[in-house]
PLY file of the C-alpha trace (Angstrom):
ply
format ascii 1.0
element vertex 363
property float x
property float y
property float z
element edge 362
property int vertex1
property int vertex2
end_header
-18.12 17.64 -3.32
-14.39 17.54 -2.60
-12.45 20.54 -3.86
-8.66 20.59 -3.97
-6.45 23.62 -3.28
-4.93 24.18 -6.71
-1.78 25.62 -5.16
-0.71 22.11 -4.15
-1.65 20.53 -7.44
0.88 21.87 -9.91
0.81 18.67 -11.93
3.77 19.79 -14.03
6.21 19.61 -11.10
4.59 17.19 -8.63
6.28 13.81 -8.37
3.78 10.91 -8.33
6.12 9.05 -5.97
5.28 11.73 -3.37
1.51 12.05 -3.85
0.91 10.02 -0.71
2.27 12.93 1.33
-0.28 15.50 0.17
-3.28 14.84 2.44
-5.72 15.65 -0.36
-9.04 14.77 1.25
-8.36 17.05 4.24
-6.52 19.72 2.29
-8.93 22.44 3.50
-8.14 21.65 7.15
-4.92 22.65 8.93
-2.16 20.05 8.95
-1.28 18.87 12.45
2.43 18.52 11.71
4.27 16.28 14.12
6.77 13.46 13.74
6.44 9.69 13.46
8.76 6.78 14.25
10.62 8.63 16.97
10.97 5.18 18.53
10.10 1.72 17.24
7.30 1.49 19.82
5.58 4.51 18.24
4.73 2.47 15.14
3.09 -0.90 15.83
1.90 -3.12 12.98
0.13 -6.45 13.33
-0.64 -8.56 10.31
-4.21 -9.71 9.72
-3.72 -13.14 8.09
-5.93 -14.45 5.32
-6.06 -17.79 7.15
-4.75 -19.39 10.32
-2.41 -22.40 10.27
-4.37 -25.65 10.47
-2.05 -27.57 12.79
-0.68 -30.14 10.36
1.55 -30.20 7.29
5.18 -29.85 6.27
5.53 -26.16 7.11
5.67 -24.32 10.40
4.07 -20.91 10.82
5.92 -18.76 13.33
4.12 -15.75 14.83
7.09 -13.40 15.02
7.58 -10.00 16.61
10.45 -7.93 15.25
11.74 -4.58 16.41
13.90 -2.13 14.44
14.59 -4.59 11.61
13.50 -4.61 7.98
11.64 -7.69 6.77
14.68 -8.74 4.75
16.89 -8.45 7.83
14.40 -10.56 9.79
14.43 -13.25 7.10
18.23 -13.30 7.09
18.24 -13.60 10.89
15.90 -16.61 10.71
17.92 -18.18 7.89
21.13 -17.91 9.90
19.48 -19.19 13.08
18.04 -22.25 11.38
20.92 -22.74 8.92
18.60 -22.81 5.93
18.50 -20.79 2.67
16.41 -17.63 2.85
14.40 -19.00 -0.10
12.85 -21.62 2.22
11.33 -18.90 4.39
7.92 -17.48 3.50
6.27 -14.20 4.44
2.93 -12.72 3.41
4.14 -9.14 3.28
6.95 -6.80 4.21
6.70 -4.63 7.31
8.24 -1.32 8.35
11.77 -1.28 9.77
11.43 1.45 12.38
8.53 -0.26 14.09
7.39 -3.10 16.29
5.67 -5.56 13.98
4.01 -8.95 14.35
3.45 -11.32 11.46
3.49 -14.94 10.35
6.69 -16.38 8.90
6.78 -19.92 7.51
9.76 -22.29 7.74
10.13 -26.03 7.05
8.49 -27.97 9.89
11.62 -30.09 10.29
13.24 -26.98 11.82
10.82 -26.99 14.79
13.41 -28.14 17.33
15.69 -25.20 16.43
13.13 -22.39 16.65
14.25 -21.45 20.17
17.54 -20.27 18.63
15.78 -17.38 16.94
14.89 -15.27 19.98
17.03 -12.15 20.33
16.67 -8.53 21.36
15.17 -7.77 17.93
13.22 -10.94 17.10
10.83 -12.96 19.28
8.89 -16.08 18.25
5.60 -15.72 20.10
3.99 -18.98 18.93
4.20 -21.66 16.22
1.81 -24.00 14.46
2.07 -26.39 11.52
0.41 -25.79 8.18
0.15 -27.48 4.78
1.71 -24.76 2.61
4.48 -22.19 2.64
3.48 -18.55 3.08
3.58 -16.42 -0.05
3.38 -12.70 -0.68
-0.27 -11.63 -0.59
-1.42 -14.22 1.97
-2.59 -11.48 4.32
-5.89 -9.62 4.53
-4.47 -6.44 5.96
-2.63 -4.84 8.86
-3.64 -3.35 12.20
-1.79 -0.22 13.20
-1.20 1.66 16.42
0.78 4.82 15.64
1.84 7.76 17.78
2.40 11.12 16.10
4.56 13.20 18.44
5.15 16.94 18.80
1.99 18.12 17.05
2.07 21.71 15.84
-1.77 21.83 16.01
-3.58 20.19 18.94
-7.05 21.74 18.58
-9.43 18.82 19.37
-12.08 20.26 17.03
-9.72 20.10 14.04
-8.58 16.59 14.95
-12.21 15.44 15.22
-12.97 17.02 11.84
-10.13 15.09 10.20
-11.23 11.82 11.82
-14.84 12.38 10.74
-13.74 13.24 7.19
-11.69 10.05 6.89
-14.44 7.90 8.38
-16.86 9.36 5.85
-14.68 9.56 2.72
-11.62 7.43 3.41
-8.41 8.64 1.80
-6.89 8.44 -1.71
-5.30 5.02 -2.12
-1.96 6.30 -3.42
1.13 4.15 -3.28
3.34 5.66 -0.60
6.86 6.97 -1.28
8.41 3.82 0.17
6.97 1.92 -2.81
9.57 3.59 -5.02
12.75 2.51 -3.24
15.10 4.16 -0.76
16.55 6.31 -3.54
13.14 7.02 -5.05
14.32 5.87 -8.47
12.82 2.38 -8.80
9.99 3.54 -11.05
12.47 5.40 -13.26
14.36 2.14 -13.72
11.08 0.45 -14.57
10.35 3.06 -17.24
13.76 2.45 -18.80
12.90 -1.24 -19.05
9.52 -0.38 -20.53
11.18 1.81 -23.15
13.67 -0.88 -24.16
16.63 0.88 -22.55
17.65 -2.10 -20.44
21.28 -2.03 -21.63
21.92 1.21 -19.73
20.92 -0.34 -16.39
23.30 -1.79 -13.79
23.50 -5.58 -14.04
21.51 -6.18 -10.84
18.43 -4.64 -12.47
18.56 -7.07 -15.39
17.77 -10.02 -13.13
14.17 -11.16 -13.61
13.08 -10.61 -10.01
14.57 -7.09 -9.90
13.09 -6.26 -13.31
9.66 -7.32 -12.06
10.09 -5.12 -8.98
11.09 -2.10 -11.06
8.26 -2.60 -13.55
5.82 -2.92 -10.66
7.07 0.41 -9.30
6.47 1.94 -12.74
2.90 0.60 -12.69
2.42 2.12 -9.24
3.79 5.45 -10.44
1.30 5.53 -13.30
-1.56 4.59 -10.95
-0.65 7.52 -8.71
-0.70 9.85 -11.72
-4.06 8.42 -12.84
-5.56 8.88 -9.38
-4.41 12.47 -8.95
-5.70 13.48 -12.37
-8.97 11.70 -11.74
-9.45 13.62 -8.50
-8.61 16.92 -10.22
-10.58 16.43 -13.44
-13.43 14.11 -12.49
-13.88 14.71 -8.76
-14.78 11.90 -6.38
-18.56 12.21 -6.20
-19.46 10.47 -9.44
-18.69 7.31 -11.36
-17.84 7.39 -15.04
-19.64 5.27 -17.63
-17.56 2.12 -18.10
-15.77 2.44 -14.76
-14.42 -0.78 -13.30
-15.67 -1.11 -9.73
-15.20 -3.49 -6.82
-18.01 -4.57 -4.54
-17.07 -4.21 -0.90
-18.50 -7.70 -0.46
-16.30 -9.04 -3.27
-16.57 -9.06 -7.05
-15.61 -6.81 -9.95
-17.65 -5.45 -12.87
-18.00 -2.55 -15.31
-20.52 0.24 -14.85
-23.22 -0.04 -17.50
-26.30 1.31 -15.73
-24.75 4.56 -14.50
-27.78 5.79 -12.58
-28.21 2.54 -10.64
-24.51 2.11 -9.87
-24.14 5.76 -8.85
-26.71 5.13 -6.09
-24.74 2.09 -4.93
-21.53 4.12 -5.00
-23.01 6.85 -2.80
-24.32 4.13 -0.48
-20.74 2.84 -0.13
-21.58 -0.54 -1.65
-19.02 -0.25 -4.47
-15.77 1.64 -5.12
-14.02 2.54 -8.39
-10.85 0.59 -9.19
-8.06 2.30 -11.10
-5.75 0.51 -13.53
-2.50 -1.26 -12.78
-1.67 -1.55 -16.46
-0.62 -4.98 -17.70
-1.53 -7.95 -19.85
-4.46 -9.07 -17.68
-5.84 -5.73 -16.51
-9.64 -5.91 -16.33
-10.69 -3.51 -19.08
-12.82 -0.44 -18.54
-15.10 0.83 -21.30
-16.68 4.02 -22.61
-15.61 7.26 -20.90
-13.53 5.47 -18.24
-11.53 3.58 -20.88
-10.91 6.78 -22.84
-9.77 8.58 -19.69
-7.27 5.83 -18.86
-5.88 5.94 -22.40
-5.56 9.71 -22.15
-3.52 9.40 -18.94
-1.17 6.99 -20.70
-0.90 9.29 -23.71
0.05 12.24 -21.49
2.87 10.09 -20.08
4.02 8.96 -23.52
2.75 5.37 -23.45
0.29 3.19 -25.33
-1.75 0.53 -23.52
-0.45 -2.25 -25.79
3.12 -1.76 -24.52
2.28 -3.24 -21.14
0.98 -6.48 -22.61
4.37 -7.21 -24.15
5.93 -7.96 -20.77
3.69 -10.93 -19.97
3.95 -12.18 -16.38
6.37 -9.41 -15.48
3.43 -7.01 -15.78
0.30 -9.10 -15.48
-1.82 -6.13 -14.43
-4.68 -5.71 -11.98
-7.03 -3.14 -10.47
-6.66 -1.11 -7.25
-9.38 0.76 -5.37
-8.92 4.48 -5.77
-10.07 5.21 -2.21
-9.43 3.32 1.01
-11.62 3.41 4.11
-9.83 2.34 7.28
-11.63 0.08 9.71
-11.95 1.00 13.37
-10.25 4.40 13.24
-9.85 5.55 16.84
-7.78 8.38 18.28
-6.62 9.79 21.57
-4.55 12.86 22.45
-2.04 13.26 25.24
-0.43 16.68 25.33
1.16 17.16 21.91
0.99 13.46 21.00
-1.78 11.86 18.92
-2.34 8.09 19.00
-4.20 6.52 16.08
-5.47 2.94 15.83
-6.91 1.52 12.60
-6.86 -1.41 10.20
-6.02 -1.15 6.49
-6.40 -3.73 3.72
-3.23 -5.28 2.35
-1.43 -2.96 -0.04
-2.70 0.33 1.41
-0.22 2.64 3.11
-0.52 3.93 6.67
1.73 6.88 5.78
-0.81 8.02 3.16
-3.53 8.00 5.82
-1.22 9.84 8.24
-0.70 12.57 5.64
-4.38 13.50 6.00
-3.53 14.45 9.59
0.05 15.67 9.21
0.24 16.87 5.59
3.75 16.62 4.11
5.37 15.50 7.37
4.02 11.94 6.99
6.59 10.96 4.41
9.52 11.60 6.72
0 1
1 2
2 3
3 4
4 5
5 6
6 7
7 8
8 9
9 10
10 11
11 12
12 13
13 14
14 15
15 16
16 17
17 18
18 19
19 20
20 21
21 22
22 23
23 24
24 25
25 26
26 27
27 28
28 29
29 30
30 31
31 32
32 33
33 34
34 35
35 36
36 37
37 38
38 39
39 40
40 41
41 42
42 43
43 44
44 45
45 46
46 47
47 48
48 49
49 50
50 51
51 52
52 53
53 54
54 55
55 56
56 57
57 58
58 59
59 60
60 61
61 62
62 63
63 64
64 65
65 66
66 67
67 68
68 69
69 70
70 71
71 72
72 73
73 74
74 75
75 76
76 77
77 78
78 79
79 80
80 81
81 82
82 83
83 84
84 85
85 86
86 87
87 88
88 89
89 90
90 91
91 92
92 93
93 94
94 95
95 96
96 97
97 98
98 99
99 100
100 101
101 102
102 103
103 104
104 105
105 106
106 107
107 108
108 109
109 110
110 111
111 112
112 113
113 114
114 115
115 116
116 117
117 118
118 119
119 120
120 121
121 122
122 123
123 124
124 125
125 126
126 127
127 128
128 129
129 130
130 131
131 132
132 133
133 134
134 135
135 136
136 137
137 138
138 139
139 140
140 141
141 142
142 143
143 144
144 145
145 146
146 147
147 148
148 149
149 150
150 151
151 152
152 153
153 154
154 155
155 156
156 157
157 158
158 159
159 160
160 161
161 162
162 163
163 164
164 165
165 166
166 167
167 168
168 169
169 170
170 171
171 172
172 173
173 174
174 175
175 176
176 177
177 178
178 179
179 180
180 181
181 182
182 183
183 184
184 185
185 186
186 187
187 188
188 189
189 190
190 191
191 192
192 193
193 194
194 195
195 196
196 197
197 198
198 199
199 200
200 201
201 202
202 203
203 204
204 205
205 206
206 207
207 208
208 209
209 210
210 211
211 212
212 213
213 214
214 215
215 216
216 217
217 218
218 219
219 220
220 221
221 222
222 223
223 224
224 225
225 226
226 227
227 228
228 229
229 230
230 231
231 232
232 233
233 234
234 235
235 236
236 237
237 238
238 239
239 240
240 241
241 242
242 243
243 244
244 245
245 246
246 247
247 248
248 249
249 250
250 251
251 252
252 253
253 254
254 255
255 256
256 257
257 258
258 259
259 260
260 261
261 262
262 263
263 264
264 265
265 266
266 267
267 268
268 269
269 270
270 271
271 272
272 273
273 274
274 275
275 276
276 277
277 278
278 279
279 280
280 281
281 282
282 283
283 284
284 285
285 286
286 287
287 288
288 289
289 290
290 291
291 292
292 293
293 294
294 295
295 296
296 297
297 298
298 299
299 300
300 301
301 302
302 303
303 304
304 305
305 306
306 307
307 308
308 309
309 310
310 311
311 312
312 313
313 314
314 315
315 316
316 317
317 318
318 319
319 320
320 321
321 322
322 323
323 324
324 325
325 326
326 327
327 328
328 329
329 330
330 331
331 332
332 333
333 334
334 335
335 336
336 337
337 338
338 339
339 340
340 341
341 342
342 343
343 344
344 345
345 346
346 347
347 348
348 349
349 350
350 351
351 352
352 353
353 354
354 355
355 356
356 357
357 358
358 359
359 360
360 361
361 362
């Protein structure tokens, strides 16, 4: 059973926006230290699309490689190059800035003759193919990563192997990483002000619907991180709770009613608990799991009903509490560690890296 060093779990002072830096599942093993993103080439990300373009339709999917640009900067570059509004450009997800990333970007097919304008030192269009619909956020299955951690403080191959084996066996806690909470780290705080009806005190840009939705989503993520940490501390990770909401790894969602039967499936890695992203349409837990979720909200000063009042701005969902990377491979060269793995959409590579590095991963 996983035990957590209580010295790092002072829940009075810990900031849920930083939980992804703790390296909880490997907390009993030495942190390797090191630094990431020393160069863009040290952090490679390749999108795993939900579907491939079919070859016909009114949209054009561009397979784009960017280097040292944020996703928003890439979109603006494409908009300028094609002389179209940024709103006509679709992406499935945002990618890291200090990185080399490859992903699909959709543009109107009528722009096909102008695509050659887009190539620059920072952006390359590697291929293009028509499709019937515009890309939207969420139209990706995951991301493949190749990351180099440089200047390790600990290079003992036995320790590195132990961390890799631990993650392959247990995965890692599926916290939202610090980047989820904005460059200033205050996006969730803004979301809480909106939740509490204190919108008048916010700068005007945060009263726009799209920005409000972003801030409220950060608040939901903040609460999920708090839920997950307290669940690990108070309930452990070896057992399900009666009434838990769980996902099947093969697809599907349900509540735990037959605890003995579902516990066996959990230990066999057929199902995984799914924590709450509180909102109007959150799939409800029951029994002990429902009471535990309500207790988390109570500790934070909220009632569940509050989240339903925001409608589509906080529709709600469920998120797996653990994430198991696919194809985790590693190699060491001197004081540099190279990791290759695939994560599902929405999980954070920096949270996985924290299991190796400890608090350095958030830098």
